[in-house]
C-alpha positions in Angstrom: -156.4 -189.7 -125.7 -156.2 -192.8 -123.6 -155.8 -196.2 -125.2 -156.6 -198.2 -122.1 -159.3 -197.0 -119.7 -160.1 -198.8 -116.4 -162.9 -197.2 -114.5 -163.8 -198.5 -111.0 -163.0 -202.0 -112.0 -163.9 -204.8 -109.6 -163.7 -208.6 -109.9 -165.1 -210.7 -107.1 -165.2 -214.5 -106.7 -167.2 -216.7 -104.4 -164.8 -219.3 -103.0 -165.9 -222.5 -101.4 -164.9 -222.8 -97.7 -164.6 -226.4 -96.6 -164.0 -227.5 -93.0 -161.2 -230.1 -92.5 -161.8 -233.8 -92.1 -164.5 -236.3 -93.1 -167.2 -234.4 -91.1 -166.4 -231.2 -93.0 -166.6 -233.0 -96.3 -170.1 -234.4 -95.4 -171.3 -231.0 -94.3 -170.0 -229.3 -97.4 -171.8 -231.9 -99.5 -175.2 -230.9 -98.1 -174.5 -227.2 -97.4 -171.7 -225.3 -98.9 -170.2 -222.2 -97.3 -168.7 -219.5 -99.5 -166.5 -216.5 -98.9 -166.3 -213.6 -101.2 -162.7 -212.8 -102.5 -162.2 -209.4 -103.9 -159.4 -210.1 -106.5 -159.7 -206.5 -107.8 -161.6 -203.9 -105.8 -162.5 -200.5 -107.4 -159.4 -199.9 -109.4 -159.1 -197.0 -111.9 -156.4 -195.9 -114.3 -155.8 -194.7 -117.8 -152.8 -195.4 -120.2 -151.9 -193.4 -123.2 -150.9 -194.8 -126.6 -147.3 -196.0 -126.7 -146.8 -195.8 -122.9 -145.0 -198.5 -121.0 -146.3 -199.0 -117.5 -145.1 -201.2 -114.7 -147.9 -203.1 -112.9 -146.6 -204.1 -109.5 -148.0 -206.1 -106.5 -147.3 -209.1 -104.4 -148.6 -212.6 -105.3 -152.4 -212.5 -105.1 -152.6 -208.7 -105.4 -154.9 -208.8 -108.5 -152.4 -208.1 -111.3 -153.0 -211.2 -113.4 -156.8 -210.9 -112.8 -156.7 -207.3 -114.1 -154.8 -208.3 -117.2 -157.2 -211.1 -117.9 -160.1 -208.6 -117.7 -158.3 -206.3 -120.1 -157.7 -209.1 -122.5 -161.4 -210.3 -122.3 -160.7 -213.6 -120.6 -162.8 -212.5 -117.6 -165.9 -210.5 -117.1 -165.7 -207.6 -114.6 -168.0 -207.8 -111.6 -168.4 -204.0 -111.6 -166.9 -201.1 -113.5 -166.0 -200.3 -117.1 -163.0 -201.4 -119.1 -162.1 -200.1 -122.5 -159.0 -201.0 -124.7 -158.5 -199.4 -128.1 -162.1 -198.3 -128.1 -163.4 -201.9 -127.5 -165.0 -203.5 -124.5 -162.7 -206.5 -124.0 -165.2 -209.1 -122.8 -167.3 -208.6 -126.0 -164.5 -210.6 -127.6 -164.8 -208.9 -131.0 -162.5 -210.3 -133.7 -161.3 -206.7 -134.5 -160.1 -206.4 -130.9 -158.6 -209.8 -130.6 -156.3 -209.1 -133.5 -154.9 -205.9 -131.9 -153.5 -207.1 -128.5 -151.5 -210.0 -127.1 -151.2 -211.5 -123.6 -147.9 -213.1 -122.8 -147.7 -215.1 -119.5 -144.2 -216.2 -118.5 -145.6 -219.3 -116.7 -147.9 -220.4 -119.6 -147.0 -221.4 -123.1 -148.8 -221.4 -126.4 -146.1 -223.2 -128.3 -146.9 -226.8 -129.3 -144.6 -228.8 -127.1 -143.6 -231.6 -129.5 -143.4 -229.6 -132.7 -140.9 -226.9 -133.8 -141.8 -223.3 -132.9 -142.2 -222.5 -136.6 -145.3 -224.8 -136.7 -147.0 -222.6 -134.0 -146.0 -219.5 -136.0 -147.8 -220.9 -139.0 -150.9 -221.7 -136.9 -151.0 -218.1 -135.6 -150.5 -216.8 -139.1 -153.8 -218.7 -140.1 -155.6 -217.7 -136.9 -154.9 -214.0 -137.3 -155.3 -214.2 -141.1 -151.9 -212.5 -141.7 -151.0 -212.0 -145.3 -147.9 -214.0 -146.4 -145.9 -210.9 -147.2 -146.6 -209.3 -143.8 -145.9 -212.6 -142.1 -142.5 -213.0 -143.8 -141.6 -209.3 -143.1 -142.6 -209.6 -139.4 -140.8 -212.9 -138.9 -137.6 -211.4 -140.4 -137.9 -208.4 -138.1 -138.4 -210.6 -135.0 -135.5 -212.9 -136.2 -133.2 -209.9 -136.4 -134.2 -208.7 -132.9 -134.3 -212.1 -131.2 -131.8 -214.3 -133.3 -134.4 -217.0 -133.9 -132.9 -218.8 -136.8 -131.1 -221.5 -134.7 -134.4 -222.2 -132.8 -137.2 -222.3 -135.2 -136.8 -225.9 -136.4 -136.1 -227.4 -133.0 -138.8 -229.2 -131.0 -140.1 -226.8 -128.4 -139.4 -229.3 -125.6 -135.7 -229.3 -126.5 -135.4 -225.6 -126.1 -133.9 -224.0 -123.0 -136.3 -221.7 -120.9 -134.7 -218.6 -122.4 -134.9 -219.9 -126.0 -138.5 -220.9 -125.5 -139.4 -217.4 -124.1 -137.9 -215.8 -127.2 -140.1 -218.0 -129.4 -143.1 -217.3 -127.1 -142.7 -213.6 -127.6 -142.3 -214.0 -131.3 -145.4 -216.1 -131.6 -147.4 -213.5 -129.7 -146.2 -210.6 -131.8 -146.5 -212.0 -135.3 -149.7 -210.1 -135.8 -148.0 -206.9 -134.7 -150.4 -206.1 -131.8 -150.9 -202.5 -130.7 -151.3 -203.4 -127.0 -149.1 -205.9 -125.1 -150.0 -207.4 -121.7 -146.8 -208.9 -120.4 -147.2 -211.0 -117.2 -143.8 -212.0 -115.8 -142.1 -212.3 -119.2 -138.6 -212.9 -117.7 -139.5 -215.3 -114.9 -137.0 -218.0 -114.4 -134.5 -216.6 -116.9 -130.8 -216.0 -116.2 -129.5 -212.4 -116.0 -128.2 -212.4 -119.5 -131.5 -213.6 -121.0 -133.4 -211.1 -118.9 -131.4 -208.3 -120.4 -132.0 -209.6 -123.9 -135.8 -209.8 -123.4 -135.8 -206.3 -121.9 -133.9 -204.9 -124.9 -136.3 -206.6 -127.2 -139.4 -205.2 -125.5 -138.0 -201.7 -125.5 -137.0 -202.0 -129.2 -140.5 -203.3 -130.1 -142.1 -200.4 -128.3 -139.9 -197.8 -130.1 -140.5 -199.4 -133.5 -144.2 -199.8 -133.3 -145.4 -197.4 -130.6 -147.0 -200.3 -128.8 -148.8 -199.7 -125.5 -147.3 -202.1 -122.8 -148.4 -203.1 -119.4 -145.7 -205.1 -117.7 -145.9 -207.1 -114.5 -142.7 -208.5 -113.0 -141.3 -209.5 -109.6 -137.9 -208.5 -111.0 -137.6 -204.8 -110.3 -134.7 -204.6 -112.8 -137.4 -205.2 -115.5 -139.5 -202.4 -114.3 -136.8 -199.8 -113.7 -135.2 -200.6 -117.1 -138.4 -200.3 -119.1 -140.9 -198.0 -117.4 -141.1 -194.6 -115.7 -144.7 -194.9 -114.5 -145.8 -197.6 -112.2 -149.2 -198.8 -110.9 -149.1 -200.6 -107.5 -151.9 -202.7 -106.2 -152.2 -204.9 -103.1 -155.2 -207.1 -102.1 -157.0 -205.7 -105.2 -156.7 -202.1 -104.1 -154.8 -199.4 -105.9 -152.0 -198.0 -103.7 -150.1 -195.8 -106.1 -150.2 -194.6 -109.7 -147.4 -192.3 -110.9 -143.8 -191.7 -111.5 -141.4 -194.3 -110.1 -138.9 -191.6 -109.0 -141.5 -189.6 -107.2 -142.6 -192.8 -105.3 -138.9 -193.3 -104.2 -138.7 -189.7 -103.0 -142.1 -189.9 -101.3 -141.4 -193.2 -99.4 -137.7 -192.7 -98.8 -136.7 -189.1 -97.9 -133.1 -190.2 -97.7 -130.2 -191.3 -99.9 -127.4 -193.8 -99.3 -123.8 -192.8 -99.1 -121.5 -195.8 -99.9 -117.9 -195.0 -98.8 -114.6 -196.7 -98.8 -112.2 -195.3 -96.1 -108.4 -195.7 -96.2 -108.2 -196.8 -92.6 -110.8 -198.6 -90.5 -113.0 -196.0 -88.8 -115.1 -196.4 -85.7 -118.9 -196.4 -85.9 -119.0 -193.4 -83.5 -116.9 -191.4 -86.0 -119.1 -192.3 -88.9 -122.4 -191.9 -87.1 -122.1 -188.1 -86.8 -122.5 -188.0 -90.6 -125.6 -190.1 -90.8 -127.4 -193.2 -89.8 -125.2 -196.3 -90.4 -126.9 -198.7 -92.7 -124.0 -201.2 -92.8 -120.3 -201.3 -92.0 -117.7 -203.9 -92.9 -114.1 -203.1 -92.5 -113.2 -200.2 -94.6 -116.6 -200.1 -96.4 -119.7 -198.5 -94.9 -123.1 -197.3 -96.1 -124.8 -194.2 -94.4 -128.4 -193.1 -94.7 -128.6 -189.3 -94.9 -131.5 -186.9 -95.6 -132.1 -186.5 -99.3 -131.5 -182.8 -99.5 -128.2 -183.0 -97.5 -126.6 -185.9 -99.4 -124.2 -183.7 -101.4 -123.2 -181.6 -98.4 -122.5 -184.7 -96.2 -120.4 -186.2 -99.0 -118.4 -183.0 -99.2 -117.8 -183.0 -95.4 -116.7 -186.6 -95.5 -114.2 -185.9 -98.2 -112.6 -183.1 -96.2 -112.6 -184.7 -92.7 -112.1 -188.4 -93.4 -109.6 -190.0 -95.7 -111.7 -191.7 -98.4 -110.8 -193.9 -101.4 -114.3 -193.7 -102.8 -117.7 -192.2 -102.1 -121.0 -192.9 -104.0 -124.4 -191.3 -103.6 -127.2 -193.7 -104.4 -131.0 -194.0 -104.3 -132.3 -196.7 -102.0 -133.0 -200.0 -103.8 -136.4 -199.9 -105.5 -137.2 -203.3 -104.1 -136.9 -201.8 -100.6 -139.3 -199.0 -101.5 -141.9 -201.3 -102.9 -141.6 -203.6 -99.9 -142.2 -200.6 -97.6 -145.3 -199.7 -99.6 -146.7 -203.2 -99.1 -145.8 -203.2 -95.4 -147.6 -199.9 -94.9 -150.6 -201.3 -96.8 -150.6 -204.4 -94.6 -150.4 -202.3 -91.4 -153.3 -200.1 -92.6 -155.5 -203.2 -93.3 -154.7 -204.7 -89.8 -155.5 -201.3 -88.2 -158.8 -201.2 -90.1 -159.7 -204.8 -89.0 -159.0 -204.0 -85.4 -161.3 -201.0 -85.6 -164.1 -203.0 -87.2 -163.8 -205.8 -84.6 
């Protein structure tokens, strides 16, 4: 049974188009021109209870718009959306108490007050019994080490500390569904790892369903197996991340360290040279031949190290977007 159902979802906006300069301002005063922007265009997917899904796309792809529709902040133009058996834009209290939306670039904490004050406000808003509030706060404190932060003014917290408190404030009511929009944006590597570990732990403890958007592919690869990719509002891919890698990149990378500097000509017979720098080189070889090529290298060239790797996920996603852009440009040429 699916906990989140998105069926042919579309969200369109009419955006005012103004010509530059004073004349353009005068014309737009009397007669405005509008262009329709398809932020989300006929997107469908389903997510099972307890599943963590990466939701990927470039800026302006429609990720945040989709999350806002799922959380009930926006009405869909077309299509059907269902979360936990509710229609989000009905904004029923029973639904609002079962999900949370965390946006890394927005904050709900009261800036000039300690985070604990916001926690108490959320306790009242969600009508959380005191025993449940204290138990949840203790659990979140154990996971996020909140004690040193709770009584400091929010404006005096570092970005990472504030993000910890933002997550805690959003989870006090123990939501069953989490919409996480760039939860690690701007954080250093150590804090990114801490936030990832917390999200994974929360999912395991409570079986929460999670949709995660992030431009940091390390977030996605660490937390999710399934990804949904959209671009210009269109669904490009929905499935296993590993299968996408194999589909887009039918090759693997062999990173080698040779004992003596070897010519490009000598290495090129084993595969396409991705890079070469002194005694280090990276070769691109067909996926099904990677092990055989590595064995040949070990027997024919003196190596200090050899490593078979998947191509970086960032490169795979970038290629998916490039192919999508090329397809749109080809379509526009046909239409014109």
